N, C-alpha and C positions, 0 to 999 in steps of 0.2 A: 232323825230319821233317812235311812239314804235316799237319795234320790234313782228315781225309779226312770229306767233306761228307756231314751227315746224310741217308738219302735219304728222299726229300718236300721238303725245303725248296728254296724258288724263290729266284731272286733275280730280279731288275726284267726285265732281258733275257730270262731261259728265260721267265719269263711272256707278255713279250711273245711268244717263238716258239710259245708253247702258244696262246696267242690267235689267233696268225696261223693255223695248223695246223687250231683249230676243236678242240683237246683241252683247252681252259678257256675258259668261257663267263661264267663268274660269279666273280665275286668276295664272300666275306662279308669286312666290316669290320666287328670286334666290339669290346668294352670288358665288364669284369668288374664286375657291379652289387654295393652290398652283400649281398648274398646269395651272390655267388659265382657268379651266373650269365652267362650271356655275351646281349651286347643290342648289335643294331648292324644292321647293312641290306645287303643283299644288291644288289652293281653290278654292272652290264654291265662286261665284261673291259675292254672299248674304254675306257668312263666314266674306270674305275678310271685304266687307264695313262694318260689325257688330264690329267686332271684330278686323281682322291682321291690317289694317290701323292705328287705335287709338294704339292697345297695343303688335304687333309686335307677332313673333312667335318664336319657339323654333328649335335648332340640335341638333343633338351627337357631342362634339368638337372633336372627334377623328377623324371629315371630315380634321381637317390640321392636321392629322399627321400619313394616310394613303400613299401608296404608288399608281402606278395608277392602279393596278387591285384591288384597295380597301381594302386590308390586312393592319392591324393596324401593325405600325413600332414600335418594343420598342426602346427606349432612347431617347424617347422627355421627356421632363419636364413638358411640357404644359400640355400636357393630357398623362393618360397612365393606362396601368390595376390596378395599385396602386391606385388609385385618383379613381378609377372607371369609369371614361371615364362620366364626368357629360354633363350640356346643356350650350351653348351659346344662345343669345339673338340677333333675326335678326331683327333689326327694319328697315322697306320698307322706301327708299328713294323715296319721293314722286316726285321729278322732275324727278322722270327716269319712272315713270310711261305711259306704250306705248300700244296701238296697236301691238298684234306679228299676223300679215296680214298674212303670212303662216300657220297659226294655225286657227281651227277651231274655231271664237268663243271665241278667247283667249286675253288677256291684260296680261302686262310682267312688273315687278316691279324689280330694282336690291336692294337687300338689301346693310345695313352695320353691321359688326358682335359687340358688344358689350358682355363684359365680365358679367355672368350671377349676381355675386355677388357685384361686385364694380361698376358696369353701365356705365364701360367708354369704348370706343373703345377698343377691342382687338390687340393689338401691332405687332401681327403675321400675322394678316389680311394683304393680298396683298391690298385692297382697302385702308384701314386704314393706310399701308403705304404711300401707295402716300397723302393720305390729308394730313397727316403730313408735307411731303414736302410742300406742294399746301399751307397750314397754313404760312409756313418761308417764302414763297414766298408771300405771303399776308402781310405779317408782314414789308418786306421790298421794300412792294410798288410795287410788280407787279403781273401781271397776266398771266399765263402760257399757251400758245396755243401752241398745237399742230396738227399733224397729220401725220395718217397712211399708209404704202402703202403696201398692205397685197399681197403676189402670191402665188399660187396653185396648185394642178396640179389633174385634171378630170380625171376621169376612166369611161371605159362603163360597169367595174362589179358594182354592189352593194356591200354596205357594207357585206352583208351575204356574197356572190360570193368570193368577194375578200378573206375573214376570209377563207372560206371553203379551197380556193387554197394556205392557209399561206402566204398571199399577195406577190404570185411570179408571174411571166409569165401575170402580168394584163396586160390590152388593155389601152393604154391612147386615149385620144379622139383625138387627131390631131397623125397624120403619117407622121408630116414632123416640123422645126421647124416652129414657127408663130407669133415669135414677129413684134405688129403691122399686121398682116394679117388678113385683112378682110373676103374672103373668109372664111379659118378656122374658126375662130369668128362668121360669121354665123352658120356654123355647131355648135356650142356650145350656142347658143342662149335660144335652150329652157331649160337649167340650168341658163343662166347669166343674161338673160332678166329678167327670174321670179325673182332673186335676187336680181336685180337693181329694181324692180318696188315693191318687198316687204320690204327691206329696207326704201326705200323713202316713202310706209306706216307706218311705222311702227319708225317712228322718227328718220331716220339713213339718211341725206338728202346726196345724190348719185351723183358723179363727171362723174364717165365714166368706162367704162372697155375697158381692150386692150388686145392681144396676149402676148405672152411673150417668152423666148428666150428656150424654150421646146417644145416637143411635148407632146400638151394633157396641158401646162401651160397656166394662165391667172394671171391678174390681176383685181382688180376691186377697186378702189378708193373713198372714201369717204371724205366729206368737211370739214377741220380746223373748230378746235372749242377747248374750255378750256379744257385744260389735261384730266380731272376728265371724264367729258363726251365725248373723246375721248377715252377713256380706254373703259369706258361701251360701246359704239359703237362700238369696235375691237370684243368686248366678243359675243355682239347680231350679229355682222355679221358673225362670225365663226358657231355661233348655228343655223341661216337663214340658211347657204352655206349648212352645211350636212344636213338639216331634207330635206331641200329643194332639195338636190341632191338626199335624200333617197327617197323622194315622187316618183322619175322619174326614179328610179331603177338602180340611178347611184352612184360614191362612189367622194368623195374631197381629198386630203392629204393635210396638211398644216405642214407635216413634213419639217423642213429646208433642207436635204438631200434625196427624195426619192431615188435616183439612181446616181452610183458612176459616169457614163458617162453623166449626163445632170445635167441641171441648176440646182443649189438649191430655193427653196424660200427665198425670204426676207421678212423682215417686216423693210422698208425703213424707219427711226421715222424722223420727221420735227418740229423744236421745236425754239419759241422765246417767249419773254418776251414782253408782252403790260404794260401800267398803268391800272390801277384797273377799268380804265374806258371802256376801251377794245377800245379803240380810237385811241392810238396812239401805234405805234409799239416803244419800247424803245429799240432794236437793231440799230433802223435809226439813225444817228451822220454825223459827218462831219472832223471824223479819218480816213484817208487812210489806208488800209489794203489791199494791192495787189491792185486788178482792181475795189475793192467795195472800199464805206466807211462806218463806221457803228461808234456806241457809244461805249466808254470804257466798259459798261455792256455787248456788245455782245463782244467784246475781250476779257473780262476776262472770260462771261460765256465759250465760245468754249476754252481756257487755262483749267479752270477747267476740263470739260468733258473729254477732251483729256487726262488730268492728270491722273486721277481717273476710266479711261477705263478701266484698264489690271484689278484693286482689286475690280469692280465692275462688271466683268464679265459675271458671271455666271448669274446676271440679264438679261442679252441681249441674252446670249446663254446657256441656263437652262439645255440642256439633252447632251448624249454623241454626238447623231447624227449631234447637233449643230456645232459641231467641221469639220465636213466631209465637210463642205460646204467654209472654207475659203483658197481656193485655187485660184493659178496664174491663169487670163485668164478665170475667170469665172463670173464676175460681181459682185463678195463677195470680200470683202477687205483683204488684209494680214498686214496690214500695217496701225502702229496707228499713219498714217498724216493729214492733211488739205489740201485743196484746192478748188480752185473756179471754181465749175460746172467740175467736174471730177470724173469718176464714179470709176477710179482705187483707187482712197483714201479712208479712213473709214469714213473722214468729208467732207462733200462738204457744201460748202458757195452756197445756194442757194439767186438769186433775188436781188433786192437794194432797198436803200430806206424804204419803207413801207411794200415791201415785204419780205426784207431780212431778213432770218433765217438761221438756220446749218440743213444740213440731216445727219442723221449719216447713213451710210447703214449697220453697224454691226450687227443689232439684226436678226435673221431668225424668217419666220412666225411659229416659235412654242414656238416663247416670251412670258410671260405672260406682258400684257402691263401693268398694275399697277404696277408692279415692273420694269421693264423697264424704264418708265417714272418716277418714284422714284429716281432710281438711276442716270437717264441723271439731273434732277433738283435740287436733291441734291447737285450732281458734281457741276455743272454751280453755282451754286448759292455758295458754297464755293468758284469757283474761281471767284466770284466778291467782296466777304468780304476779300477774301487774294490778288485780285489783280495778279491772275497767269495770267501771259503772254504765248497766243498760241506758238507753232513753227511757223517757219516762213512759209509759204504758198508753195506746193511743184507745180511742175508742170512737166509736162509729164505721162510716163508709169510708178507709184509706184509701180507693183511686178517686176520690173525689179533694182530697187533701191535697194541696198545691206544696206544701213545703218540705217535704218529708226526701230522707236521700233516696235517691230511685236503684234499683238493679241496673245492671250495663245494660244496654239495649241493643247491640249486639257480639255474636264471639267475638271481629275484631278489637270492641272498646273491652271487652274483659279480658282479650290475650293483652293489651298493652297494661291494663290495673294487675295482672302477674308479674308483666315483666320488669315494672317499675316497684316492685313492693319486697323489700328488705325482711319482712316478716314470714314471705315464702322462704326467700333463700337460707334464713336464718334456720327455717323449723325444720324442711325440706330436707337440704342442701343446693350447692347452689346448680353442680351437675344434673341432681333430679329435675332441677327446674327448667334448666336450659333444652334437658333433653324430652321433656312436656309441651314445651314452647316450638320447640319444633312440631310435634306431632299437631299442636292446635294452629299453628301456623298452615301447614300440610292442608289440611282442611279445610281453610280457609279459601287457601290458595287455589285448591282445585273446586271449589266453590265458585270465585270471582273468574273461574276459563267456562264455566258450564254455561250453557245457554236454556234456559228453561222453556215449561208451555205458559209462564204467563208471558215471560216477553213473545212467540209467537203469537199468543193469542190478542196482545195488545199491539205490536209494531207490525203484523202481515202484512195488513192490507193496507191503515189508518195510517202510516208514518210516508 
């Protein structure tokens, strides 16, 4: 039986018809930057159909060398003042063309970024990095499937108001912990229901939303999919959430740790490998592993993912703030351990048989999904190639177990792990690793120069 088309997805012919009837007047053509933000252009539908759909568009290559405030950062080999900051070529991936129902008469398409002169995928582009690992999986006979569980905080202030208050003394939408709490969820429905509806109408199938373990903290889950489609969906999810919140005079944050005394926001990543047809879970098998049975591929993938987690940590925890989340008793992991259905482990085995999968609880909501899925897939495939056995399954409270390997404690520690990783250089390419080392070092350096509220509160009078 043919697969049903996902609601909200468009073909070019359907876009032409909607343009003709005036239903769609604008197409956003965008690509993910290093932080995981969407950048691109708004294009009239006629021009998109006449030119961009066939020939793509151009953007300045400095966009892969800027900091979060859009200042060009010196020291990159890829693009710099000496080279004059040229263009790269953005080619729409028509498999991602969809309605953006939360915007007026607008469609959206995600682009791959190509080198302007060599006409090949730009190696440092996050989407290119993931596609390289997906090609490796395909060559080995696997189709990678994944799901992201994103958490976020909702605030009563708009983004403008939050900025005016310098992000201090903001009012969370909830006044008490709301994990699974239906009454508090009802109060937040003006935002969450709107986003559920818009995502479902924009090619991102939704499962549910629920309260989380924080005041004003919520989670909205979307259905598992091919890993590239899941990464694209995660980008659209965050864009939709921010823009809908903005339209309602609210704000949401996907910071990993917004407040020291509150729960962090996670991006639990579920992964499994299927055959090329997508009909058979290749993790399923009859080899005992704790309370479940699985295949060699399952066991070795898990072994590789854990083995390489520390050296790939920057791709799961990309900011200084990311590491504030790893606290005992916080629902975020502190150790590189695996267990069956145990939320104190960094790696949680879930399901059985055709539903068997691995959940990594390490990534936070601030993660760039393309880089995180690429790192996980590269690590797991290496595990299969080299038959890396996972450590024994742990039981009990892994926060209180002292002899387990720990997640890197800071961004600085994680940068050192990547810098010394022969595996990362061999898998991602040395030029790619050097580019991202400079990117993460820049983030660390800017934090090191900053004077924080914590310092002022602690030292202003007492020192």
